C-alpha positions in Angstrom: 90.0 37.9 309.8 92.1 40.9 308.8 90.7 43.1 311.7 91.7 40.2 314.3 95.1 40.0 312.7 95.7 43.7 313.0 94.6 43.5 316.6 96.9 40.8 317.4 99.8 42.7 315.7 98.9 45.7 318.0 99.0 43.8 321.1 102.6 42.8 320.4 105.5 44.7 321.7 107.3 47.4 319.6 110.5 45.2 319.7 108.7 42.2 318.5 107.1 44.1 315.6 110.4 45.6 314.7 112.3 42.2 314.6 109.2 40.7 312.7 109.7 43.3 309.9 113.5 43.0 309.9 113.1 39.1 309.4 110.3 39.6 306.8 112.6 42.0 304.8 115.6 39.7 305.2 113.7 36.7 303.9 112.3 38.7 301.0 115.7 40.0 299.9 117.0 36.3 300.5 114.3 34.7 298.3 114.8 37.5 295.5 118.7 36.7 295.6 118.1 32.8 295.1 115.4 33.2 292.2 117.7 36.1 290.6 120.8 33.7 290.9 122.7 36.5 292.8 125.0 34.6 294.6 127.1 37.5 296.1 124.0 39.1 297.2 122.8 36.0 298.9 126.1 35.6 300.8 126.3 39.2 301.8 122.6 39.1 303.0 123.2 35.9 304.9 126.3 37.2 306.6 124.3 40.4 307.3 121.6 38.5 308.8 123.7 36.4 311.2 125.7 39.7 312.4 122.1 41.4 313.0 120.8 38.1 314.8 124.1 38.3 317.0 123.7 42.0 317.9 120.2 41.4 318.6 120.9 38.8 321.0 123.6 40.7 322.8 121.4 43.6 323.1 118.5 41.6 324.5 120.8 39.8 327.2 122.0 43.3 328.1 118.4 44.7 328.1 117.3 41.8 330.3 120.3 42.3 332.7 119.8 46.1 333.0 116.0 45.5 333.7 117.0 43.2 336.4 119.2 45.6 338.2 116.5 48.4 337.8 113.8 46.0 339.4 116.3 45.2 342.0 116.9 48.9 342.8 113.4 50.0 343.3 113.1 51.2 346.8 116.7 52.0 347.2 116.9 55.1 344.9 114.5 57.6 343.8 115.7 57.4 340.3 116.1 53.5 339.6 116.4 53.6 335.8 119.3 56.1 336.0 121.2 55.1 339.2 119.8 51.7 339.8 121.9 49.7 337.1 125.1 50.9 338.9 124.1 50.1 342.5 125.9 47.0 344.2 123.9 44.3 345.7 121.9 45.6 348.8 123.5 49.1 348.4 121.1 51.9 349.3 121.1 55.4 348.3 120.7 58.1 351.1 121.2 61.2 349.0 120.8 62.0 345.4 120.5 65.1 343.2 121.1 66.5 339.8 123.0 70.0 339.6 121.5 73.3 340.7 119.6 74.8 337.9 122.2 77.8 337.8 124.4 75.4 336.2 122.8 75.5 332.8 122.0 79.2 332.9 124.6 79.8 330.1 123.1 77.2 327.9 119.5 78.7 328.4 121.2 82.1 327.4 122.7 80.5 324.3 119.5 78.9 323.4 117.8 82.2 323.4 120.6 84.2 322.1 121.1 82.2 319.1 117.7 82.9 317.5 118.0 86.6 318.8 121.4 86.8 316.9 119.8 85.5 313.9 117.0 87.8 313.6 119.6 90.7 314.1 122.6 89.6 311.8 120.6 87.8 309.3 119.0 91.0 307.9 122.0 92.9 308.4 124.3 90.6 306.5 121.7 89.5 304.0 123.0 85.9 304.2 120.7 83.0 304.8 123.5 80.8 305.7 124.4 83.1 308.9 120.6 83.2 309.6 120.1 79.4 309.5 123.3 78.8 311.5 122.4 81.3 314.3 118.9 80.0 314.3 119.7 76.2 314.7 123.2 75.5 315.9 123.1 77.4 319.2 119.8 76.0 320.4 120.9 72.5 319.2 124.1 72.6 321.2 122.3 74.2 324.2 119.6 71.5 324.2 122.1 68.7 324.1 123.9 70.4 327.2 120.6 70.7 329.1 119.7 66.9 328.3 123.0 66.1 329.7 122.2 68.3 332.9 118.8 66.5 333.2 120.3 62.9 333.0 123.2 63.5 335.1 122.9 62.5 338.8 125.2 62.5 341.9 124.5 60.1 344.8 125.8 59.2 348.1 125.0 55.5 349.1 125.7 53.8 352.4 129.3 53.3 351.3 130.1 55.2 348.2 129.8 58.4 346.4 129.0 58.2 342.7 128.1 60.1 339.9 126.1 59.0 336.6 126.3 61.0 333.4 126.2 60.7 329.8 123.6 60.2 327.2 124.9 58.0 324.4 127.8 56.7 326.5 127.0 56.3 330.1 129.9 56.7 332.8 129.3 56.0 336.4 132.6 56.9 338.4 132.5 56.0 342.1 134.8 56.2 345.2 134.5 54.5 348.4 133.7 56.5 351.4 136.6 55.1 353.1 138.9 56.6 350.4 137.8 60.2 351.2 139.6 61.8 353.9 137.8 65.4 354.0 135.3 67.4 352.2 135.9 71.2 351.4 132.7 73.0 350.8 133.1 76.0 348.6 130.3 78.6 348.3 130.9 81.2 345.6 129.4 84.7 345.7 126.5 83.7 343.3 125.4 81.0 345.7 125.5 83.4 348.7 123.4 85.8 346.8 120.8 83.1 346.1 120.8 82.4 349.9 120.5 86.3 350.8 117.2 86.6 348.4 115.7 83.4 349.7 116.2 81.0 346.8 117.8 77.6 346.9 121.5 78.1 347.0 124.5 76.0 346.0 127.9 75.2 346.7 130.8 73.0 345.2 132.3 70.0 347.2 136.0 68.9 346.7 136.9 65.5 348.1 140.3 65.1 349.3 141.1 61.2 349.0 143.3 58.7 349.9 146.3 57.8 347.5 145.1 60.6 345.3 142.1 58.6 344.0 140.3 61.1 341.8 137.4 58.9 340.4 135.0 61.4 341.9 137.1 64.5 342.6 134.0 66.4 343.9 130.5 67.5 343.4 129.8 70.7 341.7 126.6 72.9 342.0 125.1 71.1 345.0 121.7 72.5 345.9 121.1 73.2 349.5 124.6 71.8 350.4 124.4 72.0 353.9 122.3 68.7 354.2 124.7 66.7 351.9 127.7 68.1 353.8 126.3 67.1 357.3 125.6 63.5 355.8 129.0 63.2 354.6 130.4 64.3 357.9 128.1 61.8 359.8 129.4 59.2 357.5 133.0 60.0 358.5 132.1 59.8 362.2 130.9 56.4 361.7 134.1 55.0 360.3 
């Protein structure tokens, strides 16, 4: 009987198990408050339980809506979990890309330079605080920035340009293609050097928009920019 109960619990979703554990803990505390005659504790935990239930319901509704948008975006984007929730109905992505890896080169340098500095300055200063600070803080900062780079995507759809960025707070600024007057492509020296040695190059795009709309001022570190530039120019000709 115990094995069948454990197997049944294992088949449930993680969310269901978490909710069941929270409800069990809440009921246990409530029963204790009743028998111990702690009126204030009973009222406090009742209000807390109602608040948690309300938050759980809102999160569940938001999760279901997001899941529906993701499922509807399958086939219209290569990254439905990231770009999908921000697509309009029937909107299709024609180009999408994250920034060129050179954009996070400084963060990789910081990630490696922090521990190296700890090994050098730690023994020189004789301070464990200096050693630990250099060993932990730079890699943590660099890891966060690298994760931001990994999750940030730029996309061109059949009627908009958009960005999706952020980890905890996600932002998705967008601008209609009809608002963009011209696109200026800037290819820095480092991008041309990569091109000369046969590696994927990059460029920056600056959008000049109507009425100075700057929701998406441009795209930085666009890998193989000629493809995106020609795509934007062809969209402008269709107008």
